[in-house]
N, C-alpha and C positions, 0 to 999 in steps of 0.2 A: 811702873807708874812713875807719874811725873811726879806727883806730890813727895813721893817716898825718898827723893835724892837730896841732898844738899844737908849741910848740918843740921842734925835734930828733926829733919823733916821740911825745915824752913827753907826757902829759895832765897839767893843771893840779891841784894839789891845792888843797882848800879852806884857806882863810885865815882864821882866826880875826879878827874884829873888836875894836877896843879898846873900842868903844863901840856899846851894842844899845838902841834904842830902842822902848820898849813902850807900845802903844794899846789900853787896854780901853775899848770903845765900846759905848753903850747904844742898839740903833736905834730904841728908842721915844722917848727924851729925849736929845738931843744934848748938853743941859747937864749930864749926867752923865759924859761922856766924859772918860778919865783919860789924860795921857800921862805917862811916866817915862822916865829916863836912866839906864842900868846902864853903870858901867865897871868893868873887869876886865882888865887889862892882861897879867896871866899866864894867863888860860883859854885852853885850846884849843876849837876848835871844838866837840867834843865834851862839852866841860866847860860851855861855854854851853848846849848841848843840855839836859843833865842839869839845870842850874842852873833854865832856866826852867820845865820838867817838874815840878820839886820845889816851886816859887816858886807854880804855880798849881794844883797837886795833879791834875795830868793828865799821865798816863803814855803816851797814845798819840798819835800824829799824824794828825790829819784828813785834811790834802791835802799833798800835796807836787807841785810845779809845775814841769816842765822846759820852759823858754822859749828864746829865741834865743839861739844861741850856748851852750846846755848842754853840746854835745858835745865842748869844748874842755877838759872836766873829765873827770875819771877816776872813772867809775862805781861802782867798787868803794870809792873812797873816800867818795863819795856815801852808798852803800848801807849803810858802816860807821858812817856817823854818824846817818845818818836810818834807821833800821834796818827798820821795816814803819810804813805807811800805811794808814789806811782807803779811801782816794781816792788815785789816780795822774792826772794831768794831763800830755797832751803837747801842746805847741805847735810852732811851727816851729823844732826843734832845729839843723837844717842836715845832718843827718845819718841815711840810713834805720836804718844798721847800729846807731847808737847808741839809736834807738827801741826798735829790737829788745833789744837790750842791757836798757835799761829794763824792759821787760816780762817778760824773763827773770829780771832780779832781784828784782823787786817782785810778781811772781806766786806764790800766789794773794792776789787783792784783792778787796775788796767793789765798789768802785766806780772806774770808768774814761772817762776823758775823752779823745778822739782825734779825730783830723782824718784823713779817706781820705787826703789828702795826705801824712801820716806815712809813707806806703809806697809802695813801686814802682808805678808805675802807676794809683797812685791807688785801690789793691785792697787791702781789707781782708782779712788771712789768714782762711781759713774757722775755724781753730783757736779764732782771738779771738773772733769771732761766736757760737761755740757754747759759749763758758765761760759758767759759771751766777753773771754778776754780778747784785750786787741791783739796780745801776743801771749802765746803759752809755748814754753820750752822745758821739753821732757828729756833727762840727761842721766848718764851712771858713769861710773868711773871706767876708764879704758879697760880693765880685767872684768869691768861687768857688760852686760848685754841688755839693752831695753827688749824686752818680750811684749809687744803691743800687738794684738791681735785686730783683723779687720774690723770686727763689730765694734770694737773698743774707737779706732779711729773714726768710725762713721758716728760716735756720738759728739765728736768734738765740735764746738761752736765757735772757735777763736779764729779772728781773720788771720794772722800769723801761726803757723804750727811749726815748730822745729823739734826733730826727734833725733837725738843723739845716741850713739853707738848702738844702732838697730840693725837686725839681720831678716830685715823685710825681703821676701824672695820677690822676682819679678813679676812671679804670677798673682801675687797679692796685691802688688801695683796695678796690675793690669785688672782684677776685680774692682779696684778701689775707683780707678778712671771711669770705668763703665757706670759704677753705681752714683759716681758725682756727676756724670753726664746727665742721669735720670733723676737729679735735684739733691743729691747727699750735699751733706756739709755745704750749705747754701750760703754762707757768710765766709767762707775761707777765701782770702787772697793771696796767699802764699805759703806752700807746703815744703819743708827743706826736711831730707831725711839724710844724716850723716852717717855713714859706716866706720868702724873701728878695724876693718880688716880689709884686706884688697880685694875686690870684688869685679867681676867682669860684667857690666851691663849689656843685656841682650835686649836691645832695642825690639826686636821682631817679637820677644816674647811680650815686654811691656805694652806695646802698641798693637797686640794682635786681635784683629776684629774691630779696630779704631780708626776711623777716616782721619787722616793728617796729612802734613806733608813736612819734609824738613828744610829746616831755615839752613842757609850756609852759613857759616861763623862769621865772616866779613861781611853779613848785611845788619844793617842798621834802620830801624823803623819802629813806629809806634803800632804794637799790635793790639788788637781789639777782641784776640781770642786767647783761649788760655796758651800758655807756652811750659814746654818742658825743655831742662835743659841737664846734662850730665856734666859734672866738673869734677876737679880733684881739689879739696883741701892737705896739702901736703902731699901724701903718699895716698890717703884715703879716700874713696869716691864720696862725691855727695850727690844726690837727685833731688833737684827743685821741680816745683811747679808753680807757675803764675797766673794767675787767674785777672785777667785786664778787664773791670768793669769800666763803664763811662768815668765812674769820679776817681779812677785809677790811672788814667791817661792824661798826660799834661798837654 
């Protein structure tokens, strides 16, 4: 139970730091990285938040990440300071009820990153799968495996879908493609399935019964049809599908 945790059943409040370290990074040139130390002993957490947004002329929060032991804190207190975010990431907070409260407080959002293990019985609720996210990222730790069934995938209404640590078979991908061709998941622009084990993709199984043509690797063009690509992320395979709507082609 969320409210049963913490000292005397009360949740922790956000405590303002006396010092904040700010790092500005240039990913193209590390020599241009800048680090600064700011000290304001009389600042509240809200003061720090507003001050940094004013310094960088950036009034939004790109991402808020709930990690281990986050459930010890008062979600209303967090929401009051960090009001709205473009993306919400939920890791192993230690409490199913707290995870539900995060979603209640921060919906609607553009991007959501969750683990199937964030929910009881590792089942992501249907209402979350059916939300119209710009990006939905479902993943688990390397030792875990996302066990998403075909009927659950067909509920997803997001534009970009990333499923990490999956064990989806070639037969399931084949069924998904055929149902997509009949109108399933009409909003999808990019589907990316990451495997956490070495896996051989049998394209004949995946593309069985589907009219298609193989594009050489050295060919570059603007596609106006769906494109499927098999690649490797380090040693593990990744299966990508791109849907090229007119708005997606430059």
